[in-house]
Backbone bond lengths (Angstrom), bond angles and torsions (degrees), N, CA, C in turn:
res aa  C-N    CA-C-N  psi(-1)  N-CA   C-N-CA  omega(-1)  CA-C   N-CA-C  phi
1 M - - - 1.440 - - 1.529 109.17 -
2 A 1.304 116.24 132.72 1.460 121.55 179.11 1.524 110.26 -77.91
3 E 1.319 115.72 137.90 1.451 121.19 175.42 1.520 108.56 -107.78
4 V 1.322 115.26 126.16 1.453 121.93 -177.64 1.522 108.14 -116.16
5 G 1.326 116.72 119.83 1.455 121.79 176.35 1.512 109.89 -89.20
6 L 1.307 116.42 123.43 1.460 122.24 -179.40 1.523 109.17 -113.60
7 I 1.313 116.84 124.60 1.455 122.48 179.93 1.522 107.91 -106.45
8 H 1.327 115.03 120.62 1.462 121.66 -176.94 1.522 110.17 -115.77
9 A 1.333 116.20 145.98 1.458 121.49 176.47 1.533 111.07 -104.98
10 T 1.317 116.89 -6.83 1.458 121.88 178.77 1.528 109.13 -147.41
11 P 1.318 117.87 139.93 1.461 119.58 -179.80 1.528 112.94 -65.26
12 L 1.317 117.36 -21.86 1.460 120.55 179.26 1.526 112.55 -65.19
13 A 1.319 117.29 -22.53 1.466 121.34 -178.12 1.521 112.66 -78.49
14 I 1.303 117.52 -20.77 1.466 119.58 -172.13 1.530 113.08 -67.53
15 P 1.336 121.32 -51.91 1.469 119.34 -177.62 1.526 115.05 -57.83
16 P 1.364 120.58 -45.91 1.463 117.81 -179.49 1.531 113.13 -65.78
17 V 1.324 117.00 -35.79 1.466 119.48 178.35 1.523 109.60 -68.07
18 R 1.327 116.76 -44.36 1.470 121.42 177.85 1.530 110.21 -59.25
19 D 1.340 117.25 -43.54 1.466 121.07 -179.81 1.524 111.72 -65.00
20 A 1.336 116.60 -39.09 1.469 119.81 178.60 1.520 110.70 -64.22
21 F 1.334 117.24 -42.60 1.460 119.39 177.31 1.523 110.96 -64.14
22 A 1.318 117.66 -39.15 1.476 120.53 179.37 1.526 110.78 -60.31
23 R 1.325 116.84 -36.69 1.466 120.56 179.46 1.522 112.40 -78.51
24 L 1.328 116.35 -43.22 1.459 120.54 -169.51 1.527 115.12 -97.03
25 W 1.318 117.66 -25.72 1.465 121.44 -178.49 1.533 108.62 -150.07
26 P 1.317 117.35 67.21 1.464 121.04 -174.24 1.529 113.62 -64.26
27 E 1.315 118.14 -19.92 1.463 121.05 -179.23 1.523 112.73 -76.31
28 A 1.307 116.77 -18.43 1.462 120.27 -176.46 1.529 110.40 -68.78
29 R 1.312 114.87 140.63 1.467 121.09 173.07 1.523 106.46 -97.24
30 L 1.318 116.48 120.35 1.458 120.88 -175.69 1.521 110.88 -94.27
31 L 1.319 114.88 134.03 1.457 122.74 175.04 1.524 106.46 -116.62
32 N 1.327 116.56 99.74 1.461 121.68 -176.37 1.520 110.90 -89.92
33 L 1.316 115.66 133.05 1.452 120.86 174.05 1.524 107.34 -126.89
34 L 1.319 115.96 122.84 1.456 122.12 -179.83 1.518 108.99 -107.53
35 D 1.331 115.63 127.25 1.466 120.93 174.05 1.520 107.66 -135.49
36 E 1.321 115.79 93.76 1.461 120.14 -179.71 1.527 111.85 -67.49
37 G 1.309 117.28 -15.79 1.452 120.96 178.13 1.515 113.54 -72.31
38 L 1.322 117.82 -14.42 1.470 119.92 179.26 1.520 111.75 -58.03
39 L 1.308 116.82 -42.03 1.462 119.36 -178.52 1.524 111.59 -68.35
40 A 1.315 116.34 -28.46 1.464 120.50 -178.87 1.526 113.09 -71.11
41 V 1.323 117.92 -21.35 1.467 120.27 -178.18 1.526 113.08 -99.03
42 L 1.325 116.92 5.92 1.463 119.18 173.94 1.525 108.83 -69.75
43 E 1.304 116.11 156.92 1.455 121.17 177.14 1.532 109.35 -67.04
44 A 1.313 116.84 164.81 1.468 121.65 -177.99 1.526 112.55 -56.86
45 D 1.340 116.93 -32.34 1.463 120.54 179.79 1.535 112.37 -87.42
46 G 1.342 117.34 4.94 1.458 121.44 179.35 1.514 114.22 89.16
47 S 1.320 117.50 -0.83 1.466 119.82 -179.11 1.531 110.71 -80.67
48 I 1.313 114.21 165.72 1.458 120.97 -179.00 1.523 108.61 -94.35
49 G 1.309 115.50 111.93 1.456 121.29 179.12 1.521 110.72 -103.95
50 P 1.314 116.99 -167.62 1.462 121.15 -176.70 1.528 114.41 -60.70
51 R 1.351 117.48 -39.02 1.477 118.91 179.99 1.520 111.64 -64.73
52 A 1.329 116.84 -43.75 1.463 120.33 179.42 1.525 110.76 -66.87
53 T 1.328 116.86 -41.04 1.462 120.40 178.87 1.523 110.45 -61.84
54 D 1.324 116.85 -44.58 1.465 120.61 178.90 1.524 111.06 -61.04
55 R 1.312 116.80 -45.14 1.465 120.11 -179.53 1.530 110.64 -64.17
56 M 1.328 116.70 -42.01 1.462 120.33 179.66 1.520 110.84 -63.87
57 L 1.322 117.57 -39.53 1.464 120.00 178.48 1.527 111.01 -60.73
58 R 1.338 116.28 -41.60 1.466 119.44 178.89 1.523 111.17 -65.64
59 I 1.317 117.11 -40.10 1.463 120.85 -179.76 1.525 110.85 -68.94
60 V 1.321 116.89 -44.39 1.470 120.41 177.57 1.529 109.86 -59.58
61 G 1.324 117.34 -39.47 1.462 120.49 177.07 1.516 112.15 -61.75
62 L 1.333 117.64 -40.99 1.473 120.92 177.21 1.523 111.23 -61.35
63 V 1.320 115.81 -44.56 1.467 119.75 -179.12 1.524 110.08 -67.23
64 R 1.322 117.09 -41.60 1.468 120.84 177.84 1.521 110.37 -60.50
65 D 1.329 116.45 -43.85 1.461 120.79 -179.01 1.521 112.94 -66.88
66 S 1.328 116.97 -17.82 1.463 120.07 178.14 1.523 111.83 -79.37
67 G 1.335 116.03 -7.50 1.462 119.87 177.60 1.507 115.06 104.13
68 A 1.308 117.95 5.08 1.465 119.80 -179.58 1.525 110.49 -64.97
69 G 1.317 116.07 132.25 1.453 121.36 177.07 1.517 112.18 -85.99
70 V 1.325 116.05 -22.13 1.460 123.51 179.14 1.522 106.93 -131.97
71 I 1.325 117.22 137.59 1.451 121.02 177.81 1.522 108.54 -124.08
72 Q 1.319 115.61 128.74 1.463 121.90 -179.59 1.523 109.45 -120.77
73 L 1.330 116.55 125.28 1.455 120.84 170.85 1.520 105.61 -83.43
74 A 1.322 115.72 104.87 1.459 120.85 -170.56 1.522 112.04 -92.80
75 A 1.313 116.68 48.61 1.459 121.76 176.74 1.513 107.68 -148.47
76 R 1.284 116.23 123.01 1.467 120.04 -177.23 1.523 111.69 -58.74
77 T 1.316 116.26 -37.46 1.463 120.31 179.32 1.518 111.03 -57.46
78 L 1.330 116.69 -33.83 1.459 120.93 -175.33 1.514 113.38 -88.81
79 T 1.319 117.80 -15.43 1.464 118.98 -175.28 1.519 114.07 -112.44
80 S 1.329 119.20 -16.19 1.458 118.10 -176.97 1.530 112.60 -64.24
81 P 1.336 119.73 -45.44 1.464 117.35 171.54 1.530 108.62 -80.75
82 T 1.294 117.20 126.84 1.462 119.45 -175.71 1.513 113.21 -76.66
83 L 1.312 119.17 -7.75 1.463 121.30 -178.14 1.523 111.96 -54.14
84 A 1.306 117.65 -51.03 1.467 120.42 -177.23 1.524 110.99 -66.77
85 V 1.305 117.30 -41.01 1.462 120.66 -179.31 1.526 109.98 -64.52
86 E 1.322 117.28 -46.57 1.459 120.45 179.91 1.521 111.80 -66.82
87 T 1.323 117.08 -37.02 1.457 120.05 177.11 1.516 110.05 -62.89
88 A 1.315 116.83 -45.24 1.471 120.63 178.88 1.519 110.66 -62.66
89 R 1.307 117.27 -42.16 1.460 120.93 -179.51 1.536 110.80 -60.92
90 R 1.313 117.08 -44.54 1.463 120.16 179.14 1.522 110.90 -66.32
91 A 1.327 116.80 -43.05 1.467 120.47 -177.83 1.520 112.32 -65.15
92 L 1.321 116.37 -27.24 1.459 120.60 -178.23 1.518 112.11 -100.05
93 G 1.288 116.92 18.10 1.469 120.11 173.78 1.515 113.84 80.73
94 G 1.322 118.51 29.73 1.457 121.24 174.55 1.497 115.24 80.90
95 R 1.298 118.00 12.94 1.476 119.83 179.95 1.503 111.65 -77.40
């Protein structure tokens, strides 16, 4: 069974993502991690700066250490700029 780590910045995102997985990939085991503080560390203009990148790296590491084979940042705010995603990918060995 595939384990998918989902990182959420708001609790409102969890039910629709969970429902989509139930429809499209019901075999997946979901590991949800909610950190509402992610939005608080964004820059004033909403961009991802060093504080947000650092926090995301720590959260991605927690999800990776839980055994997730796939990690999804389930918040558009956190994934639209690729800086944080690419930084996390490099820090975690290209996964």
